[in-house]
Structure formats: structure tokens, C-alpha cells
C-alpha positions in Angstrom: -39.1 -9.9 40.0 -37.7 -13.2 38.3 -38.6 -11.9 34.9 -36.6 -8.8 35.5 -33.9 -11.0 36.8 -33.6 -13.0 33.7 -33.6 -9.9 31.8 -30.6 -8.7 33.8 -28.8 -12.2 33.4 -29.4 -11.8 29.6 -28.1 -8.4 29.4 -25.0 -9.4 31.5 -24.2 -12.4 29.0 -24.8 -10.1 26.0 -22.4 -7.5 27.5 -19.9 -10.2 28.4 -20.1 -11.4 24.8 -19.4 -8.0 23.3 -16.7 -7.4 25.8 -14.9 -10.7 25.1 -15.3 -10.1 21.3 -13.7 -6.6 21.6 -10.7 -7.9 23.8 -10.1 -10.8 21.1 -10.2 -8.3 18.3 -7.7 -6.1 20.2 -5.5 -9.0 20.6 -5.8 -10.0 17.0 -4.8 -6.5 16.1 -1.6 -6.6 18.1 -0.8 -10.0 16.4 -1.3 -8.5 12.9 1.1 -5.5 13.7 3.7 -8.0 15.2 3.8 -9.9 11.7 1.6 -12.9 13.4 -0.7 -12.7 10.1 -2.0 -16.3 10.3 -2.8 -16.1 14.0 -4.6 -13.0 13.6 -6.6 -14.2 10.7 -7.9 -17.2 12.7 -9.1 -14.9 15.3 -10.6 -12.4 12.9 -12.5 -15.4 11.2 -14.4 -16.2 14.6 -16.0 -12.7 14.4 -16.9 -12.5 10.7 -20.0 -10.6 11.3 -18.0 -7.5 12.9 -17.0 -4.9 10.3 -13.7 -4.4 12.0 -12.9 -8.2 11.4 -14.2 -8.2 7.7 -11.9 -5.2 7.0 -8.8 -6.8 8.7 -9.6 -10.1 6.6 -9.8 -8.3 3.6 -6.4 -6.4 4.3 -4.8 -9.8 5.0 -6.1 -11.2 1.7 -4.7 -8.1 -0.1 -1.3 -8.5 1.6 -1.4 -12.1 0.2 -2.5 -11.0 -3.1 -5.7 -13.0 -3.0 -7.4 -10.2 -4.9 -10.9 -12.1 -5.3 -11.2 -12.9 -1.8 -10.2 -9.2 -0.7 -12.7 -7.9 -3.2 -15.4 -10.1 -1.6 -14.6 -8.7 2.0 -14.5 -5.2 0.9 -17.9 -5.6 -1.1 -19.4 -6.7 2.1 -18.2 -3.6 3.8 -19.5 -1.3 1.1 -22.8 -2.9 1.3 -22.9 -2.4 5.0 -21.8 1.3 4.6 -21.8 2.5 1.2 -20.7 6.1 2.3 -17.4 5.0 4.0 -14.6 6.5 2.2 -11.9 3.9 3.3 -14.4 0.9 2.2 -14.8 2.4 -1.3 -11.1 3.0 -1.6 -10.0 -0.5 -0.7 -12.7 -2.2 -2.9 -11.6 0.1 -5.8 -7.9 -0.5 -4.9 -8.3 -4.3 -4.6 -10.1 -4.4 -8.1 -7.5 -2.4 -9.5 -4.7 -4.6 -8.4 -6.8 -7.7 -9.8 -7.0 -5.8 -13.1 -3.2 -5.2 -12.9 -2.3 -8.7 -12.3 -5.1 -10.1 -14.5 -5.7 -10.2 -18.2 -6.7 -7.3 -20.4 -10.1 -8.8 -20.6 -10.6 -8.7 -16.8 -9.1 -5.1 -16.5 -11.6 -3.8 -19.2 -14.4 -5.4 -17.2 -13.3 -4.1 -13.9 -12.5 -0.5 -15.0 -15.9 1.1 -14.6 -16.1 -0.2 -11.0 -12.5 0.7 -10.2 -13.3 4.3 -11.2 -16.5 4.4 -9.4 -15.2 3.4 -6.1 -12.0 5.4 -6.2 -13.7 8.5 -7.3 -16.3 8.1 -4.6 -13.8 7.7 -2.0 -12.1 10.8 -3.1 -15.6 12.7 -2.9 -16.3 11.4 0.5 -13.2 12.4 2.2 -11.4 15.3 0.7 -8.3 14.6 3.0 -7.8 11.0 1.6 -4.2 11.2 0.2 -3.8 7.4 -0.9 -6.8 7.5 -3.2 -5.7 10.6 -4.9 -2.3 9.0 -5.4 -4.2 5.8 -6.9 -6.4 8.1 -9.1 -3.4 9.9 -10.4 -1.7 6.6 -11.5 -5.1 5.3 -12.7 -5.8 8.0 -15.1 -1.9 8.2 -16.3 -1.9 4.7 -17.0 -5.1 4.4 -19.1 -5.2 5.2 -22.8 -7.3 8.3 -23.7 -9.5 6.1 -25.6 -10.7 4.4 -22.6 -10.8 7.1 -20.3 -7.1 8.0 -19.3 -6.6 11.8 -18.9 -3.5 13.7 -17.8 -5.7 16.7 -17.1 -7.6 14.6 -14.5 -4.4 13.1 -13.1 -3.0 16.7 -12.6 -6.1 17.8 -10.7 -5.9 14.9 -8.3 -2.2 15.6 -8.0 -3.0 19.2 -7.2 -5.3 18.2 -4.3 -2.3 16.7 -2.7 -0.5 20.1 -2.4 -2.7 20.9 0.4 -2.5 17.5 2.0 1.0 16.1 2.1 4.0 17.8 0.2 5.9 14.4 -0.2 2.8 12.8 -1.7 2.3 15.7 -4.0 5.8 15.6 -5.2 5.7 11.8 -6.0 2.4 12.3 -7.8 4.1 14.9 -10.0 7.1 12.7 -10.6 4.7 9.9 -11.6 3.0 11.9 -14.2 6.5 13.0 -15.7 7.9 9.5 -15.4 4.7 8.0 -17.4 5.3 10.8 -20.0 9.0 9.6 -20.2 10.3 13.2 -19.0 13.1 11.4 -17.1 14.9 14.6 -16.1 11.6 16.4 -14.8 10.7 13.1 -13.0 14.3 12.8 -11.5 14.0 16.6 -10.2 10.6 15.8 -8.4 11.9 12.6 -6.8 15.0 14.5 -5.6 12.9 17.1 -4.2 10.5 14.6 -2.5 13.5 12.7 -0.8 15.0 16.1 0.4 11.7 17.2 1.7 11.0 13.9 3.6 14.6 14.2 5.1 13.9 17.6 6.4 10.3 16.8 7.4 10.0 13.1 8.5 6.6 13.8 9.9 5.3 13.9 6.4 6.0 10.2 6.0 2.7 9.1 7.0 2.8 5.7 5.7 5.7 3.2 5.8 5.2 2.6 2.1 6.4 6.2 1.2 9.7 5.3 2.4 10.0 2.5 -0.1 8.8 4.7 -2.9 11.5 7.2 -2.0 14.2 4.6 -1.5 13.3 3.0 -4.9 13.7 6.4 -6.6 17.0 7.1 -5.1 18.3 3.8 -6.5 16.8 4.2 -9.9 17.6 7.7 -10.5 20.9 7.6 -8.6 20.0 10.5 -6.3 20.3 11.4 -2.5 21.8 7.9 -1.9 22.5 8.3 1.7 18.8 9.3 2.4 17.5 6.6 0.1 19.3 3.9 2.0 18.1 5.0 5.3 14.6 5.1 4.0 14.8 1.7 2.8 16.2 0.4 6.0 13.6 2.0 7.9 10.9 0.4 5.5 12.4 -3.1 6.2 12.4 -2.5 10.0 8.8 -1.2 10.0 7.3 -3.7 7.4 3.8 -4.8 7.7 0.7 -6.2 6.4 -0.2 -2.7 4.9 2.9 -2.4 2.8 2.7 -3.3 -0.9 6.3 -4.4 -1.7 8.0 -7.3 0.0 11.3 -6.6 1.9 12.9 -8.5 -1.0 12.4 -5.4 -3.1 13.8 -3.1 -0.5 17.0 -5.3 -0.2 17.1 -5.2 -4.0 17.3 -1.4 -3.9 19.8 -1.2 -1.2 22.0 -3.6 -3.3 21.6 -1.2 -6.3 22.5 1.9 -4.1 25.7 0.0 -3.0 26.5 -1.1 -6.5 26.3 2.6 -7.8 28.8 3.4 -5.0 31.0 0.4 -6.2 30.7 -1.3 -2.8 30.5 -4.8 -4.1 30.8 -6.6 -0.7 27.9 -4.6 0.8 25.7 -4.9 -2.6 26.2 -8.9 -2.5 25.3 -9.0 1.2 22.0 -7.2 0.4 21.3 -9.1 -2.6 21.7 -12.3 -0.8 19.2 -11.1 1.8 16.6 -10.3 -1.2 17.2 -13.8 -2.7 16.9 -15.5 0.8 13.2 -14.2 1.0 12.5 -14.9 -2.6 15.1 -17.3 -4.4 13.2 -16.9 -7.7 13.2 -13.1 -7.7 14.4 -12.4 -11.3 15.4 -8.8 -10.7 17.5 -9.7 -8.0 19.2 -12.6 -9.9 20.0 -10.0 -12.7 21.2 -7.5 -10.1 23.5 -10.3 -8.7 25.1 -10.7 -12.0 25.7 -6.9 -12.3 27.4 -6.9 -8.9 29.7 -9.7 -9.6 30.9 -7.6 -12.8 32.1 -4.9 -10.5 
């Protein structure tokens, strides 16, 4: 009887430990979504054996552009579950960003792994939009001699037609932009912004709002919608977003400059520089605004 009682006590403590861990992780998730990134990280570090903690730690490292650290976390996840599409996507994506920001030598070394993990993620999840966008950009950026292919990029872009019209239009626009077909790219971006305005439910990721707002500023199209999207991007900015609000304020400043609104443009560019005082593109834009 006492033996059974000891087992019962042991089970109780095990259950209590699991329950406390889950409560802590839920609390850390809320911190992360509220922008309390370092506080959340401290909690996740206490549960480094939990896949969810490892994933969030990788996401935080990615947000902070610590690509080597992010790769280590995502590699651990892929070792734990090699058939998980999101784990493969995040690992391939972190490697891709390391290659982008690193040397050409690093990029050459990583290229095979980047392709492997991204293609596997796409195969494992036929509905995964982000990985198809990433593959479109990868195959368009690479020279043909090392595996680039417009045909392959277009095949992944065509997958997006059935998944999300905004993503599909942005992928098509990227292909045209890379080929320097500016007018065709502009047409696709304009269609993407119009579609997003009419069907906001298609904006399944906050970062899409930045992409569309950026296109509005660069191509001088649908400025009203572009401004609204950039403002929403800033309001909802979080750890999963690739561009700092400094970039969004820069684009807002450009939209105001295009419309000859010097006062409003300067206000936005100052907000950009308050976030990043050394932001070279914002400093250049400030000079353009002052010349209005």
C-alpha cells in the first residue's frame, strides 16, 4: 500500500512539474507577443529541453539576427523531428539569412543545405506559403551556373496561386523585378495592393503589410493604401517580422515626400532615425525631404 502511495506521490509531482512548465511557457509566449523579448527568453532558457522553448529561442535569435545561434536551435529541432515542415523551413531560412549577410565563401558552403531544408519543407507541407516565397527568391537570386532557375522559381510561384493571391502576386512581382522588368513588376505590385485592400483576410502575416507598403513607396502606386498598411505594420510589429519599424517609417516618409508633404515626411523620417540614428537610407531620405 505504501509503495503504491509513493508511486502516487511521484506521479503527482511529475504532473505538477509538467503543469508548471506549461504555465510558464504560456506566460513567456504572452511576453513575447507583447514585445517583452528578453523576459520571455529568460523563461524559455529554463525549459531548453522543450521543443516549443527551443523553437522560440531560435525565433528570438533570428529576430536579433544572431544567425549562428538560431541555426543551432533549429538544427536541434530538426534532429528531434526531421519530418516537421516548419522546423525545416526555419533552419533553411536562418541559413539563408546567414548566407545573405555573410561572405560569398560562407554562402557557397551553405547553399546546398539551404536548398535541401527549404525544398523538404515545401514537400512536407503543400500549403506552406512562406517557404514557397523563399524558394522563389532563392532561385531568382542564384546565377544559373550554381543552380538558379527562373523556371523553378515560377513553379513555386504558381503553387501560390491556390494558396494566397497576395503571396502569388508578390512572387510574380519579385520575378519581374529581378529580371529588371520594372513596368511588369509595378503592375503586379499594384494588383497585390488592390487585392489586399479588397480582401484583408489574405494578409495572413504582418510582414506582408510591410512588403506592400514598401512597393507603394518605391513604385509610387496606391499611396493611400500603402500608408495604411505601413501604419498597421508598425502597430502590430513583433518578433516574427523581418524589418524594423525604422524601415516602415522610412517608407511612410517617402510616401509623404512623393506627395510634397514636407512636414509630415520629416516627422516620419525623424521617427525612423530615433530608432536607428545611423540608418543610412533614412539619412539620405532626410536630405531629399529638406530639398522639397
